[in-house]
N, C-alpha and C positions, 0 to 999 in steps of 0.2 A: 784127763790131764795130759793126753800126750792131742786132743786134739787143739786143745791147751798151748801148746808142746808149739805146736807146726803154727799156732799163729798168732805166739811171739818173738820166732823165728821169722817169719816175715814181713812183722813191723820190726822186729832189726836189721833186714837186710832194708831196705825200702827207708828208713829212714836217711842210712847208711851209703843212701846216694841220690839222699838232697839236695842240689846245688845251689851252695852256700859260700856259694866266693868272687862274693865281689867285692870294689874297695870305699876305704880306708880297712884291711886287713886285724888295725886292733876295730874297725866293727864286730865284722862277723868268725873273725878268730873265736872270744870265746862264746858265743852263735854256737861254734860246732861243737866246741868244747863243752861245754855241760850238754848235750848234747851227744855228747859220745862216752859222759860217764858211768853211763848207762842207768836200772832201776829199774821198776816190775812191768813197767808197758804196759798197766792194768785194764785203763785211761780208754789208752787206741785200739785195745783188744776187745772191749766193749762193746765199740762200736760196730767193728765188721760179728762179732758173732750175735749184733744181738740182727746187726743187716741179713742176716746168712739164714739168721731162723726165722726174718718171718716175708723170708720166697726171692735177699735179692743175693749181692755174692758180694762179697771179699773188695773184691779187685772196686765194684762201683762206691761204695766204703771206702776208700783206702786214704783219699785226698784226706776226710772227713778225719779221719779217726788223725793222724798225722797231726792234722790243727789243734786238734785235739793235746798231745801231745810236746809237741811245739808250745801252744800256748802254755799248761801241764809246769813244767820246763820252766817258762817266763815267769812264773808266779815263784821256785825255791828259788830263780839267782833273783827274786827282789828282797825276799822273806829271807838273805841268807844275809844282805846288808841290815834289811833292821833287826837281825840276829848277833849281827857281826861273828857270827856262824866262822869259825877259819877252816872250817875241811862239809864236803858236801861227798857225799863213798871216798870215804878215805881219802878223799882228792883237795889237796887247794880251790877253794874254792873263788869267783873268776873276783869280786871284789880283793882278794886276797894274792892274786893271783899277777891279775892287774893293779889295778884301781876303780872307786866307788862310783865317778866318775863313768868311767867308761862302763862297767856294769852296770849302773840305770839305761843308757843307753842304749847297748843290747841287747838291757832288756824288755825293750820299748821296743827295737827292728823286730824281735821272735813274738811279739805283739801283732804287726803292721803283719812277721806269713806267716801267721795262723787266721786270718785274717783271709789273706789271700789263697794258701789254700783252698778251705774254705768255698773261696767263691770256680773254684773248678768245681765243685758239684754241678754236675749240667740235668738232676734234675728237676719233678717238679716239686722235689720238696728245699729248693732255693732260702725259697721268703725266710720259710716256717726256723730249719735248722741257725740262718743268720739270727732274729728273732729271738728265739733258746738260747743260743750261745753267748748270744752279745749279753740279753737276760745273766744267764749265770757267770758269764763275768765281771759283772756288778757285783752278784754276791754274793763270791769268792773273797773280793775288797771288802767290801760289804765284813764281810765272816772278819777281816784277819786282824781291822781295826778293834772289832767288839773285842778278838782277843788282847788285841793289847787292853785297850779299858780294862780292862778284867785284870793287869795286873798293878793297875791305882785304887782296887776297890779291895772293900776289907768282908765286904761281901757278897756275893756273887747267887740268885737264885738256878737248883739245878733245872731248871724251867729254862733259863735264860740259860745259861752253862749246851742243853738243847739244841735252843735253837742256835747256838755259835760253831757250834760243831754237824751240823746241817751245812748251813750255809759256808763252815769253811773248808769241808772237805767231803758228806754228800752228794751238793746240788751235783759239785761239778761228774761224781759215777751218774746218779737221777741224766745227767743230759748226754753224755754219750751215746747209755743204749735208749731215748729215746731217739737221739740224731739216728742211730743206723735201723729203730722201726720206718722211723718216718722215709730217709734213703728209699728205702722196702715197699714203701707202697702201702707201709698198716694203715690200720684202722685211726681216727685220731682216740677215739676209747680207749683202742691196746695202746698206742706212743702214750698216755698218755698213767696207763698200770706195770708196763715197762718201766716209767719213770718213776715208781713209786715203788718200784721195790729196788733197784737200783737206789735214791732216799733213803730209806731203812735200812737197808743192808750200807750205805755210808755210814748212820751211826754208831749201827751195830759193828760196824770194825771199827771206828774211837772211840766207844766205851773200851774193847778189849785188849784196844794199845795204851790205855790209861794200866789196864791192870796185867796188863804186864812187864810196862815198865815199873811195878813195884814188886813182882811173882816168879818174874820172866824166869830162865833158865839163864844167863850174864852169857855160854858160852853159844848156845842159839839166836839170844834177840839182835845183835849188830850195833848193841849202843851201850850207856852206862848204865846200868839195871838201879834203877833210886832218883833218876836225872828230874827226874817230875817233884818228885818230894825234895833233893836238892836249890831246887831253884823257886818253889813254893810256888808251883803252877799250880793253876785250880782246874783241875782236875774232879772229873762226877768222882773218885774216891776222896780226895779231898774235905769240896763240899759236903760230902756226906757225912764224912766224920765230922766236918766243924754245926752238924744242926744233932746228930746226934751226942754228943759230946755235950750239949747242952743239959742235957737229963743227969748230967753226972760234973759235977762241980769241979772235982781233982782232974778226970778226965781231961779237961778243956782249959784250964786252966797249965797242964804239964800240955795238949799240944799247942798252946797261943804260944809259950818258955819256946819251945822245938822248932818253930817259924819264925821265932824271931834268930833264932841265932846264925850265925856269919859261916864260911864257908872251911874255917877252921877245924867247924866239929863237920862236916860231913859223914863222915863214915858213923859219929854214931847220931845223928840224925834219925835218917836214913834208918838205923835202928831202931830207933823206938817212934817214930811215926810211923813202921812198918805194927813194930807191939801194936801199938796203942789202933792199927787198922784192924787186928787181928782178933782184937780188945771187944770193938764197939761194932761184928761182922761186917765190915764194908764192902768188903772182897765179895761173899757170894751175895751182898745186893746185887752186887756190881753186873756178879754174874748175870745173877735174873735181868736186868735188865736190856745184860747187851739178848741174851734167848727173846727177850721183849719183842724188841724188833726183827732181827732176827725172822723168829715166824709171823711179825708181821709183812714180812718180806714175800719171807713163802707166798705169802695169803697174796698177794696176785699176783704171784705168775696163775692160780687155780679165776681169776680172770680173766683168761687169759684166751684173745682164739684163736687159739694151738692148736694138732693132734698133741698126746702127752712127749712123743715123743721129740718133739718141736721141741718141747722147754729142757729136757735134760738136763741140754749146758747150760741154762739157768739155773739148777738146784746144783749143776757138780761147783760151777764156778762161786754157787755163795757156798759150796764146802773147802771149795779150797783155797776157796779167803778168809775162812774164820775157823781151821784147822790150823795155829800157834799152837805151840806146847803153853803149858801157861805151867 
């Protein structure tokens, strides 16, 4: 944890020193505002960790790490517009503080800035990193569109859901790790193994987030517990409950009734649907799914052509990412 915290502070310091002072200020001020809202900075830290593990330095991967963080925040800025979200990290979202048109344009500028930062990579890996980054950016967009599509569908299969969260969440974690490895000059095989580690860890992380939304301690979770239930969001838990309830007509009817309940019944809905989840055992099934992807992620570390002491940071990060209280 001490090493991870040092990486986090390094990223914070370098982000704050980025020169984002162009004109007109209506374009650039929202960018500075967005980057100053804070966050876990997990993605850029992964790039630094990976580069150092494969024999590079954090300075070598810094601009690429910053590019990833600028890109990630660009996606959040546009997500907030699509979700009409009023707050981000307890502060007004950009489209609320300014307006939607400014938010869209500032987000577009952030994507360009991320590309400019990527181009500062002076190693032989530049072309591979650009190809991977742009492939990942498109995949994130595909995941977001699938997520929006799912809102209109009555039925979504669990494999389709896993694919969606893989695109929306996991591919960017995987990209960060692979780019760090490539910058350090790793072999293509090792770069792919660390990508697979990140991808499966990302899927496990999102599945755990589904569980936490229902079962987390409200004082520690940082957002409304039961929010996914209130909004009928198609999470792993809901999809599994819909699947299992088909074996019990009474429970299936009860679940359908609560899915049609309005916001005025939010408290009762969360309690009732959580009770259905408990009856059907979906929490335990989801926890097994989390463990499956977590263990699959760790299995790729065994394939890396690194000494055990070089892999420790990846084990520590997996533990850090998955250690959230239920």
